[in-house]
DRENDO-1510 file (C-alpha; in Angstrom, 1 decimal, always signed):
<recs>
REC; n; res; u; v; w
REC; 1; MET; +64.4; +126.1; +119.0 .
REC; 2; ILE; +63.6; +122.5; +119.9 .
REC; 3; THR; +59.9; +123.3; +120.2 .
REC; 4; ASP; +59.8; +124.7; +116.7 .
REC; 5; LYS; +61.6; +121.7; +115.2 .
REC; 6; LEU; +59.3; +119.2; +116.9 .
REC; 7; ASN; +56.3; +121.3; +115.8 .
REC; 8; SER; +57.5; +121.7; +112.2 .
REC; 9; THR; +55.9; +120.5; +109.0 .
REC; 10; ASN; +57.2; +117.0; +110.0 .
REC; 11; ARG; +54.4; +116.9; +112.6 .
REC; 12; ASN; +52.1; +115.0; +110.3 .
REC; 13; LYS; +54.9; +112.4; +109.9 .
REC; 14; CYS; +55.3; +111.9; +113.7 .
REC; 15; THR; +54.4; +108.4; +114.6 .
REC; 16; GLY; +54.0; +109.0; +118.3 .
REC; 17; CYS; +56.7; +106.5; +119.2 .
REC; 18; HIS; +57.7; +108.2; +122.5 .
REC; 19; ALA; +61.5; +108.2; +121.8 .
REC; 20; CYS; +61.8; +111.9; +122.2 .
REC; 21; ALA; +59.9; +111.9; +125.5 .
REC; 22; SER; +61.9; +108.9; +126.7 .
REC; 23; ILE; +65.3; +110.5; +126.1 .
REC; 24; CYS; +64.7; +113.9; +127.6 .
REC; 25; PRO; +67.1; +114.4; +130.5 .
REC; 26; VAL; +64.8; +116.9; +132.3 .
REC; 27; ASN; +61.5; +115.3; +131.5 .
REC; 28; CYS; +60.2; +118.3; +129.7 .
REC; 29; ILE; +58.4; +116.5; +126.9 .
REC; 30; ASP; +54.9; +115.0; +127.4 .
REC; 31; MET; +53.1; +112.9; +124.9 .
REC; 32; CYS; +49.7; +114.5; +124.7 .
REC; 33; THR; +46.6; +113.4; +123.0 .
REC; 34; ASN; +45.3; +115.6; +120.2 .
REC; 35; LYS; +41.6; +116.0; +119.2 .
REC; 36; GLU; +41.9; +112.9; +117.0 .
REC; 37; GLY; +43.1; +110.8; +119.9 .
REC; 38; PHE; +46.8; +110.4; +118.8 .
REC; 39; TRP; +49.9; +111.2; +120.9 .
REC; 40; TYR; +52.2; +114.0; +120.0 .
REC; 41; PRO; +55.2; +115.5; +121.9 .
REC; 42; GLU; +54.6; +118.8; +123.7 .
REC; 43; VAL; +57.7; +120.6; +125.0 .
REC; 44; SER; +57.5; +122.6; +128.2 .
REC; 45; ALA; +59.4; +125.8; +129.2 .
REC; 46; ALA; +61.8; +123.6; +131.2 .
REC; 47; CYS; +63.5; +122.6; +127.9 .
REC; 48; ILE; +67.3; +123.1; +128.1 .
REC; 49; GLU; +67.8; +122.9; +124.3 .
REC; 50; CYS; +70.1; +119.9; +124.5 .
REC; 51; GLY; +68.8; +118.5; +121.2 .
REC; 52; LYS; +68.7; +114.9; +122.4 .
REC; 53; CYS; +65.1; +114.6; +121.3 .
REC; 54; ILE; +66.0; +115.5; +117.8 .
REC; 55; ASP; +68.9; +113.0; +117.9 .
REC; 56; VAL; +66.6; +110.1; +118.6 .
REC; 57; CYS; +63.7; +111.1; +116.3 .
REC; 58; HIS; +63.6; +108.6; +113.5 .
REC; 59; LEU; +62.1; +111.3; +111.2 .
REC; 60; PHE; +65.5; +113.0; +111.3 .
REC; 61; ASN; +67.6; +109.8; +111.8 .
REC; 62; LYS; +66.0; +107.0; +109.9 .
REC; 63; GLU; +68.2; +103.9; +109.7 .
REC; 64; GLU; +69.0; +103.0; +106.1 .
REC; 65; VAL; +68.9; +99.2; +105.6 .
REC; 66; THR; +70.4; +97.2; +102.8 .
REC; 67; ASN; +69.8; +93.5; +103.3 .
REC; 68; GLU; +68.5; +90.5; +101.4 .
REC; 69; PRO; +65.5; +89.2; +103.4 .
REC; 70; ILE; +64.1; +85.8; +102.7 .
REC; 71; ALA; +60.4; +84.9; +103.1 .
REC; 72; LEU; +58.8; +81.8; +104.6 .
REC; 73; ALA; +55.3; +80.4; +104.7 .
REC; 74; CYS; +54.9; +79.0; +108.2 .
REC; 75; ILE; +52.3; +77.2; +110.4 .
REC; 76; ASN; +52.7; +75.9; +113.9 .
REC; 77; LYS; +52.5; +72.2; +114.3 .
REC; 78; ASN; +50.5; +72.6; +117.5 .
REC; 79; PRO; +46.8; +73.4; +116.6 .
REC; 80; ASP; +46.1; +74.8; +120.0 .
REC; 81; ILE; +48.7; +77.5; +119.7 .
REC; 82; ARG; +47.6; +78.3; +116.2 .
REC; 83; SER; +44.0; +78.6; +117.2 .
REC; 84; THR; +44.8; +81.3; +119.7 .
REC; 85; SER; +47.1; +83.2; +117.3 .
REC; 86; SER; +46.1; +85.6; +114.6 .
REC; 87; SER; +47.7; +83.6; +111.9 .
REC; 88; GLY; +50.3; +80.8; +112.0 .
REC; 89; GLY; +51.4; +80.9; +115.6 .
REC; 90; VAL; +55.0; +82.2; +115.2 .
REC; 91; PHE; +55.1; +84.9; +117.8 .
REC; 92; TYR; +54.3; +82.5; +120.6 .
REC; 93; GLU; +57.3; +80.2; +119.8 .
REC; 94; LEU; +59.7; +83.2; +119.4 .
REC; 95; SER; +58.6; +84.5; +122.8 .
REC; 96; LYS; +58.7; +81.1; +124.5 .
REC; 97; TYR; +62.3; +80.6; +123.3 .
REC; 98; ILE; +63.5; +84.0; +124.6 .
REC; 99; LEU; +61.8; +83.4; +128.0 .
REC; 100; SER; +63.5; +80.0; +128.1 .
REC; 101; GLN; +66.9; +81.8; +127.8 .
REC; 102; GLY; +66.1; +84.0; +130.8 .
REC; 103; GLY; +65.0; +86.9; +128.5 .
REC; 104; LEU; +62.1; +89.3; +128.5 .
REC; 105; VAL; +59.4; +89.9; +125.9 .
REC; 106; TYR; +57.8; +93.2; +125.2 .
REC; 107; GLY; +54.6; +93.6; +123.2 .
REC; 108; ALA; +51.2; +95.1; +123.0 .
REC; 109; ARG; +48.4; +94.0; +125.4 .
REC; 110; PHE; +45.1; +95.2; +126.7 .
REC; 111; ASN; +45.1; +96.9; +130.1 .
REC; 112; ALA; +42.2; +96.7; +132.6 .
REC; 113; ASN; +40.2; +99.3; +130.5 .
REC; 114; PHE; +41.0; +97.6; +127.2 .
REC; 115; ASP; +43.3; +100.4; +126.1 .
REC; 116; VAL; +46.3; +99.0; +124.2 .
REC; 117; VAL; +49.7; +99.5; +125.9 .
REC; 118; HIS; +53.1; +98.0; +125.6 .
REC; 119; SER; +54.4; +96.0; +128.5 .
REC; 120; CYS; +56.8; +93.3; +129.6 .
REC; 121; VAL; +56.2; +89.6; +130.0 .
REC; 122; SER; +58.8; +87.5; +132.0 .
REC; 123; GLU; +56.8; +84.3; +132.4 .
REC; 124; ARG; +55.4; +81.9; +129.8 .
REC; 125; SER; +52.0; +81.8; +131.5 .
REC; 126; ASN; +51.5; +85.5; +130.6 .
REC; 127; LEU; +52.4; +85.2; +126.9 .
REC; 128; THR; +48.7; +85.0; +126.0 .
REC; 129; LYS; +48.4; +88.7; +126.9 .
REC; 130; LEU; +50.7; +89.6; +124.1 .
REC; 131; GLN; +49.3; +87.1; +121.5 .
REC; 132; GLY; +46.8; +88.2; +118.8 .
REC; 133; SER; +46.3; +91.4; +116.8 .
REC; 134; LYS; +45.3; +94.6; +118.5 .
REC; 135; TYR; +44.0; +97.1; +115.9 .
REC; 136; VAL; +44.7; +100.2; +117.9 .
REC; 137; GLN; +47.8; +102.4; +118.3 .
REC; 138; SER; +49.6; +101.0; +121.3 .
REC; 139; LYS; +51.1; +103.4; +123.9 .
REC; 140; ILE; +54.8; +102.8; +124.5 .
REC; 141; GLY; +55.0; +104.8; +127.7 .
REC; 142; ALA; +58.3; +104.1; +129.5 .
REC; 143; VAL; +59.0; +100.8; +127.7 .
REC; 144; TYR; +62.1; +102.1; +125.8 .
REC; 145; LYS; +63.7; +103.1; +129.1 .
REC; 146; GLN; +63.0; +99.8; +130.6 .
REC; 147; ILE; +64.4; +97.9; +127.6 .
REC; 148; GLU; +67.6; +100.0; +127.8 .
REC; 149; CYS; +68.0; +99.2; +131.5 .
REC; 150; ASN; +67.5; +95.5; +130.9 .
REC; 151; LEU; +70.0; +95.4; +128.0 .
REC; 152; LYS; +72.6; +97.2; +130.0 .
REC; 153; ASN; +72.1; +94.6; +132.7 .
REC; 154; GLY; +72.8; +91.8; +130.3 .
REC; 155; ARG; +69.2; +90.6; +129.8 .
REC; 156; LYS; +68.1; +89.3; +126.4 .
REC; 157; VAL; +65.1; +91.2; +125.1 .
REC; 158; LEU; +62.6; +90.6; +122.4 .
REC; 159; PHE; +60.6; +93.7; +121.4 .
REC; 160; SER; +57.5; +93.3; +119.2 .
REC; 161; GLY; +55.8; +96.3; +117.6 .
REC; 162; THR; +54.9; +98.2; +114.5 .
REC; 163; PRO; +57.8; +99.1; +112.2 .
REC; 164; CYS; +57.8; +102.8; +113.5 .
REC; 165; GLN; +57.9; +101.6; +117.1 .
REC; 166; VAL; +60.9; +99.4; +116.2 .
REC; 167; GLY; +62.5; +102.4; +114.5 .
REC; 168; GLY; +61.8; +104.6; +117.6 .
REC; 169; LEU; +63.4; +102.0; +119.9 .
REC; 170; LYS; +66.5; +101.7; +117.7 .
REC; 171; THR; +67.1; +105.4; +117.5 .
REC; 172; PHE; +66.4; +105.8; +121.2 .
REC; 173; LEU; +69.1; +103.2; +122.1 .
REC; 174; GLN; +71.6; +105.0; +119.8 .
REC; 175; LYS; +73.8; +101.8; +119.6 .
REC; 176; PRO; +73.3; +98.2; +118.7 .
REC; 177; TYR; +72.8; +95.5; +121.3 .
REC; 178; GLU; +73.5; +91.8; +120.5 .
REC; 179; SER; +71.0; +90.7; +123.1 .
REC; 180; LEU; +68.1; +92.7; +121.5 .
REC; 181; ILE; +65.8; +91.0; +119.0 .
REC; 182; CYS; +63.3; +93.2; +117.2 .
REC; 183; VAL; +60.1; +91.8; +115.6 .
REC; 184; ASP; +57.9; +94.1; +113.5 .
REC; 185; LEU; +54.8; +93.3; +111.4 .
REC; 186; VAL; +53.3; +94.2; +108.1 .
REC; 187; CYS; +51.2; +97.1; +109.3 .
REC; 188; HIS; +48.0; +98.3; +107.7 .
REC; 189; GLY; +48.0; +101.4; +109.9 .
REC; 190; VAL; +47.1; +102.3; +113.5 .
REC; 191; PRO; +43.6; +103.6; +114.3 .
REC; 192; SER; +42.9; +106.2; +116.9 .
REC; 193; PRO; +42.5; +105.1; +120.5 .
REC; 194; ILE; +39.6; +107.6; +120.8 .
REC; 195; VAL; +37.8; +105.7; +118.1 .
REC; 196; TRP; +38.4; +102.4; +119.8 .
REC; 197; ARG; +37.1; +103.8; +123.1 .
REC; 198; SER; +34.0; +105.2; +121.4 .
REC; 199; TYR; +33.4; +101.7; +119.9 .
REC; 200; LEU; +33.8; +100.0; +123.3 .
REC; 201; ASP; +31.4; +102.5; +125.0 .
REC; 202; TYR; +28.9; +102.0; +122.2 .
REC; 203; GLN; +29.0; +98.2; +122.6 .
REC; 204; ALA; +28.7; +98.4; +126.4 .
REC; 205; SER; +25.8; +100.7; +126.2 .
REC; 206; SER; +24.1; +98.6; +123.5 .
REC; 207; HIS; +24.4; +95.4; +125.5 .
REC; 208; GLY; +23.7; +97.0; +128.9 .
REC; 209; SER; +26.8; +95.5; +130.4 .
REC; 210; ALA; +30.5; +96.2; +130.9 .
REC; 211; ILE; +33.0; +94.4; +128.6 .
REC; 212; GLU; +35.0; +91.6; +130.2 .
REC; 213; ASP; +37.1; +90.3; +127.3 .
REC; 214; VAL; +38.1; +91.3; +123.7 .
REC; 215; ALA; +39.5; +89.3; +120.8 .
REC; 216; PHE; +40.1; +90.9; +117.5 .
REC; 217; ARG; +40.8; +87.7; +115.5 .
REC; 218; VAL; +38.5; +84.8; +116.4 .
REC; 219; LYS; +38.9; +82.0; +113.8 .
REC; 220; ALA; +35.9; +79.8; +114.7 .
REC; 221; SER; +34.7; +80.2; +111.1 .
REC; 222; GLY; +38.2; +80.1; +109.6 .
REC; 223; TRP; +41.1; +82.3; +109.3 .
REC; 224; ARG; +39.8; +84.2; +106.3 .
REC; 225; GLU; +36.4; +84.8; +107.9 .
REC; 226; HIS; +37.9; +85.9; +111.2 .
REC; 227; ALA; +35.7; +87.8; +113.6 .
REC; 228; LEU; +35.8; +90.4; +116.4 .
REC; 229; LYS; +34.5; +88.9; +119.6 .
REC; 230; LEU; +33.4; +90.7; +122.8 .
REC; 231; VAL; +32.4; +89.0; +126.1 .
REC; 232; PHE; +30.4; +91.0; +128.6 .
REC; 233; LYS; +30.3; +90.7; +132.3 .
REC; 234; ASP; +26.7; +89.4; +132.3 .
REC; 235; GLN; +28.0; +86.7; +129.9 .
REC; 236; GLN; +26.5; +88.1; +126.7 .
REC; 237; HIS; +28.6; +87.4; +123.7 .
REC; 238; TYR; +29.0; +89.6; +120.6 .
REC; 239; GLN; +30.8; +88.2; +117.5 .
REC; 240; GLN; +30.8; +89.7; +114.0 .
REC; 241; PRO; +33.0; +88.9; +110.9 .
REC; 242; VAL; +35.5; +91.5; +109.7 .
REC; 243; ALA; +33.2; +92.7; +106.9 .
REC; 244; ASP; +30.3; +93.4; +109.3 .
REC; 245; ASP; +31.8; +94.7; +112.5 .
REC; 246; LEU; +31.5; +98.5; +112.7 .
REC; 247; TYR; +35.0; +99.1; +114.1 .
REC; 248; LEU; +36.8; +96.8; +111.7 .
REC; 249; LYS; +34.9; +98.3; +108.9 .
REC; 250; ALA; +36.2; +101.8; +109.8 .
REC; 251; PHE; +39.7; +100.5; +110.3 .
REC; 252; LEU; +39.9; +98.7; +106.9 .
REC; 253; LYS; +38.4; +101.7; +105.1 .
REC; 254; ASN; +41.4; +103.8; +106.4 .
REC; 255; ILE; +39.1; +106.4; +107.9 .
REC; 256; CYS; +40.6; +106.6; +111.4 .
REC; 257; LEU; +44.3; +106.0; +111.0 .
REC; 258; ARG; +47.1; +108.2; +112.3 .
REC; 259; PRO; +48.2; +110.8; +109.7 .
REC; 260; SER; +51.7; +109.3; +109.4 .
REC; 261; CYS; +50.2; +106.0; +108.2 .
REC; 262; TYR; +49.2; +107.6; +104.9 .
REC; 263; THR; +52.8; +108.5; +104.1 .
REC; 264; CYS; +54.6; +105.8; +106.1 .
REC; 265; ASP; +58.4; +105.9; +106.0 .
REC; 266; PHE; +58.7; +102.2; +107.0 .
REC; 267; LYS; +57.0; +100.6; +104.0 .
REC; 268; SER; +59.9; +98.5; +102.6 .
REC; 269; LEU; +61.2; +95.0; +102.2 .
REC; 270; ASN; +64.5; +96.2; +103.7 .
REC; 271; ARG; +63.6; +96.5; +107.4 .
REC; 272; ALA; +65.5; +97.4; +110.5 .
REC; 273; SER; +63.8; +94.6; +112.4 .
REC; 274; ASP; +65.3; +91.1; +112.7 .
REC; 275; LEU; +62.0; +89.4; +111.8 .
REC; 276; THR; +58.8; +90.6; +110.2 .
REC; 277; LEU; +55.5; +88.7; +110.8 .
REC; 278; ALA; +52.3; +88.9; +108.8 .
REC; 279; ASP; +49.2; +87.0; +107.7 .
REC; 280; PHE; +50.1; +85.2; +104.5 .
REC; 281; TRP; +47.3; +86.4; +102.4 .
REC; 282; GLY; +47.4; +84.7; +99.0 .
REC; 283; ILE; +48.9; +81.5; +100.4 .
REC; 284; GLU; +46.4; +79.4; +98.4 .
REC; 285; HIS; +48.1; +80.6; +95.2 .
REC; 286; ILE; +51.7; +80.2; +96.3 .
REC; 287; ALA; +51.8; +77.2; +98.7 .
REC; 288; PRO; +48.3; +75.6; +98.9 .
REC; 289; GLU; +49.7; +72.7; +100.8 .
REC; 290; LEU; +50.2; +75.1; +103.7 .
REC; 291; ASP; +46.6; +76.4; +103.5 .
REC; 292; ASP; +43.9; +74.9; +105.7 .
REC; 293; ASN; +42.1; +78.2; +106.5 .
REC; 294; GLN; +43.3; +78.0; +110.1 .
REC; 295; GLY; +46.1; +80.6; +109.7 .
REC; 296; THR; +49.4; +80.8; +107.8 .
REC; 297; SER; +52.2; +83.2; +108.8 .
REC; 298; LEU; +54.4; +85.1; +106.4 .
REC; 299; ILE; +57.8; +85.6; +107.9 .
REC; 300; PHE; +60.6; +87.9; +106.6 .
REC; 301; ILE; +64.0; +86.9; +108.0 .
REC; 302; ASN; +65.8; +90.3; +107.8 .
REC; 303; SER; +69.1; +89.7; +109.6 .
REC; 304; PRO; +71.5; +87.0; +110.9 .
REC; 305; THR; +70.1; +87.5; +114.3 .
REC; 306; GLY; +66.6; +86.8; +113.0 .
REC; 307; LYS; +67.8; +83.7; +111.2 .
REC; 308; ASP; +69.6; +82.4; +114.3 .
REC; 309; LEU; +66.4; +82.8; +116.3 .
REC; 310; PHE; +64.2; +81.0; +113.8 .
REC; 311; ASP; +66.7; +78.2; +113.5 .
REC; 312; HIS; +66.3; +77.6; +117.2 .
REC; 313; ILE; +62.5; +77.2; +116.9 .
REC; 314; GLN; +62.0; +75.8; +113.4 .
REC; 315; ALA; +61.2; +72.3; +114.6 .
REC; 316; SER; +57.9; +73.7; +115.9 .
REC; 317; PHE; +56.7; +74.5; +112.4 .
REC; 318; THR; +55.9; +73.3; +109.0 .
REC; 319; TYR; +57.4; +75.9; +106.7 .
REC; 320; LYS; +58.5; +76.6; +103.1 .
REC; 321; GLU; +60.7; +79.3; +101.6 .
REC; 322; VAL; +58.8; +81.4; +99.0 .
REC; 323; ASP; +59.6; +84.1; +96.6 .
REC; 324; ILE; +59.3; +87.3; +98.6 .
REC; 325; LYS; +58.2; +89.4; +95.7 .
REC; 326; LEU; +55.4; +87.0; +94.9 .
REC; 327; ALA; +54.4; +86.9; +98.6 .
REC; 328; VAL; +54.0; +90.7; +98.9 .
REC; 329; LYS; +51.9; +90.7; +95.7 .
REC; 330; TYR; +49.1; +89.6; +98.0 .
REC; 331; ASN; +50.3; +91.6; +101.0 .
REC; 332; PRO; +50.5; +95.2; +99.6 .
REC; 333; SER; +50.7; +96.8; +103.0 .
REC; 334; ALA; +54.3; +95.5; +103.2 .
REC; 335; GLN; +55.4; +98.2; +100.7 .
REC; 336; ASN; +52.4; +100.6; +100.3 .
REC; 337; SER; +50.9; +103.2; +102.7 .
REC; 338; ALA; +47.2; +103.2; +103.3 .
REC; 339; LYS; +45.2; +105.7; +101.2 .
REC; 340; PRO; +43.3; +108.3; +103.2 .
REC; 341; HIS; +39.6; +108.1; +103.1 .
REC; 342; PRO; +37.9; +111.2; +101.7 .
REC; 343; ASN; +35.6; +111.4; +104.8 .
REC; 344; ARG; +38.3; +111.0; +107.4 .
REC; 345; ALA; +38.1; +114.5; +108.8 .
REC; 346; LYS; +34.3; +114.4; +109.1 .
REC; 347; PHE; +34.4; +110.9; +110.7 .
REC; 348; LEU; +36.9; +111.9; +113.4 .
REC; 349; ALA; +35.1; +115.3; +114.0 .
REC; 350; HIS; +32.0; +113.3; +115.0 .
REC; 351; ILE; +33.8; +110.9; +117.3 .
REC; 352; PRO; +32.7; +110.6; +120.1 .
REC; 353; ALA; +29.9; +113.2; +119.9 .
REC; 354; TRP; +27.7; +111.0; +117.7 .
REC; 355; PRO; +26.7; +107.4; +118.5 .
REC; 356; PHE; +29.4; +105.1; +117.0 .
REC; 357; ASP; +27.1; +103.2; +114.7 .
REC; 358; GLU; +25.7; +106.4; +113.3 .
REC; 359; VAL; +29.1; +107.8; +112.5 .
REC; 360; VAL; +30.2; +104.6; +110.8 .
REC; 361; ARG; +27.1; +104.2; +108.8 .
REC; 362; SER; +27.2; +107.9; +107.7 .
REC; 363; TYR; +30.8; +107.9; +106.5 .
REC; 364; CYS; +31.8; +104.2; +105.8 .
REC; 365; ARG; +29.1; +103.1; +103.4 .
REC; 366; ASP; +30.0; +100.3; +101.0 .
REC; 367; SER; +29.3; +100.9; +97.4 .
REC; 368; VAL; +26.7; +98.6; +95.6 .
REC; 369; LEU; +29.6; +97.0; +93.7 .
REC; 370; VAL; +31.5; +96.1; +96.9 .
REC; 371; LYS; +28.4; +94.7; +98.5 .
REC; 372; SER; +27.7; +92.6; +95.4 .
REC; 373; LYS; +31.2; +91.3; +95.3 .
REC; 374; ARG; +31.1; +90.3; +98.9 .
REC; 375; LYS; +27.8; +88.5; +98.5 .
REC; 376; ILE; +29.0; +86.6; +95.4 .
REC; 377; ARG; +32.2; +85.6; +97.2 .
REC; 378; LYS; +30.3; +84.2; +100.2 .
REC; 379; LEU; +27.9; +82.3; +98.0 .
REC; 380; ALA; +30.8; +80.9; +96.0 .
REC; 381; ILE; +32.7; +79.7; +99.1 .
REC; 382; THR; +29.6; +78.0; +100.5 .
REC; 383; PHE; +28.8; +76.3; +97.1 .
REC; 384; LEU; +32.4; +75.0; +96.7 .
REC; 385; ASP; +32.5; +73.8; +100.3 .
REC; 386; GLU; +29.3; +71.9; +99.8 .
REC; 387; LEU; +30.7; +70.3; +96.7 .
REC; 388; GLY; +33.9; +69.5; +98.5 .
REC; 389; ILE; +36.1; +70.7; +95.6 .
REC; 390; LYS; +37.4; +74.0; +96.9 .
REC; 391; ASN; +40.9; +72.6; +97.7 .
REC; 392; LEU; +41.1; +71.0; +94.2 .
REC; 393; ILE; +40.4; +74.3; +92.6 .
REC; 394; LYS; +43.0; +76.0; +94.8 .
REC; 395; SER; +45.6; +73.5; +93.8 .
REC; 396; ALA; +44.7; +73.9; +90.1 .
REC; 397; LEU; +44.9; +77.7; +90.3 .
REC; 398; ALA; +48.3; +77.5; +92.1 .
REC; 399; LYS; +49.7; +75.3; +89.3 .
REC; 400; SER; +48.4; +77.4; +86.5 .
</recs>
């Protein structure tokens, strides 16, 4: 039976991409939230056993890709665009070009409650909604159906999402479309929406005001020292660097990720997307001339379609081709799944019953060694900045 197959041992591999629910001809599959806050398919008694959900599940129909991707280090020449982007400002230019061709752009945004959902943008003025990182699993909803309808009507579509969301879209469509461009990212893993909601409630309660705006990657202190920023309706501001914010600490410790993220089937340099975007960590060792601590993008060009799209926008960037194997040395999430935290089950069992800060401090403590390394790094950066020799050292290290 279909129910048995969807609820088989592959359930921990399910990515919650919504392809099965989207293809069902009798709408008998609902994507329901489990106790950890992640979406899984639930099949009702109305199932007609047509098997279409299995046909589009990428667990059973994963696309095998053999290509020779090339890697680029890239920064946008417009500092204003780069300042509002997570890294080098590539996604904005890709999207702007597609819109200029009469196309549509689909990506992740915050809704009115600051849940992360996928939606469509058709006007350049709304692109900012899709810019920037959102470290929460995004709900696809009916987006795959909308994209199929637009493609059949001859519209050009750019879809941006995690590698598993791109995989879900491609299996859902069941055939290639020349007017579809898929952009994925080097994904660390997707945290639970329940954990995100618990964090937002904790912050609103702590500040005594509702949240009005969220930004995961503020670069006021530089790209490497990016911070999470919240703005409250009473105009209070909260801003903490990645190492100090409670939510980002939990995220980076892999304690609240979806189970499939620990055995991800999409960790590869051979990807089904046309382009892959990432922060170019390690740029100071590979191409220090493209490192000013304001954000550098790493791009994988995975297909002729991806190359053609980048060729149309390349004048907006300063870029350099780099050795892809060297680039991923500093970006291990491109090929390696996250390692599960030993306290994951305890952490999620106490969300949202315990206060958020109490849960994080109970189960996400840094070791003395980690704390010492972080303190030494901060002192070293401050010292080198004061001497004005940090860039000289970077260049010397890159040449050695």
